[in-house]
N, C-alpha and C positions, 0 to 999 in steps of 0.2 A: 414610187411616191416622191414627189419633189416639193410638196408642201403639206402641212398638217395643222390646220387651225385648232384642232382638238389638242394636239401636243402643246401648241403655243398657249392655249387657255390653261391647260393643266400646269404648265410651268409657272405662269403668272400667278395662278391661284396659290400654288405652293410657296412662292416667294412672299406673297402677302401673309400666308398663315405661318410660315417658318422662315423668317428673314435671316436667321443665323446660317442657313444652308448656303446663302449667297457666296460666302467665302470659299466654299468648295467648288462651286461651278464658275466662279468669276474668271479663272484662267482660260476657260475654253468656250464660254457662251458670251455673245454680244448681240447688240440690236440687229446686226446684219444676218443673224441666224433666223430672224423672223421674216416670213414671206413678204416680198415686195409686190408680188402679183395680186394679192388680195387687197389688204388695207394696211396702212402704216400705223393704225391704232395700236396693235400689239407691240410693235417695235417702240413706239412712243411710251407706252405703259412700262415696258421693260427699262427703257432709258431713265424714266423717272424713278422707278424702284432702285435701279443701279445707283443713280446719283444720291438718293436719300441714304441708302445703305452705306455707300462709301464715305459719306459725311457723318455717319453715325446717328442719323436722324431716326426718330420713331416712324414706323411704317404700319399703316392699317388701311382699311378700305376707304375711310373718310378722307384721310390725308392724300392718298393716291388719287381718288376721284377729284378732289379739289385742284390738285396740281395739273391733272389732265384737262380739266375744264378751263384752267387758266391759260392753257395753250389753244383754246377754242377748237379742239379736235371734235369731229363728229363722225358718225357712221353714215354709210350710204343710205341706209334705211331709216335714218333719224332716230336710232335707238338712243335712249338717254345714257350717257356715259357713266353717270353715277350709279344707275341701276345695273348697268353691265358689270361694273367693278364689284358692286355688291353681290351679284350673281357668282362672280369668280370666288368671292370669299365664302360662299356657301358650299363650294366643292369640297369633297373629302379627299385629302391627300396627306400621306405621311412624309416625314423628312426623307426617307429612302425613295419614296415616290417622286419627290422633287428632283433628286439627282438622276433617277432613271429617266424621267421626262426630259431633263436637260441633255442627257447622253443621246437619247433617241432623236431629239430635235436637232442635235448637231449632225447626226447621220443624215437626216433629211436635208439639212442645209448643204452638206458636202455633195450629196447627190444632185441637188439643184445647181450647185456651182459647176459640177462636171457637165451636166446637161447644157447649161448655158455656154460653157466654153466650147462645146462641140457644135454649137449652132453656127 
């Protein structure tokens, strides 16, 4: 597996619900770990979360949705970004689950990098 939208969603949902976990995963996760083959939406959401958290700003679904909409980002299927981020906030994930999702996403990202280097 060289990409996992589900892991990406899980990590984003976890960061929205448990923003304090960011400090533990910041050393090894960045927007490049999100798949470029599908959509840049997840990478952009992560970058917005990262910037807010590093500046000590409050993070919740509304704030993130507004910042994403300010970038005029859209999905291929015209899914409403605000509703999408709200759906992320409805996911159940623990703090440990966020870290596990980050570790698994990093593995997927490394596999993708190796595969692309071999092409």
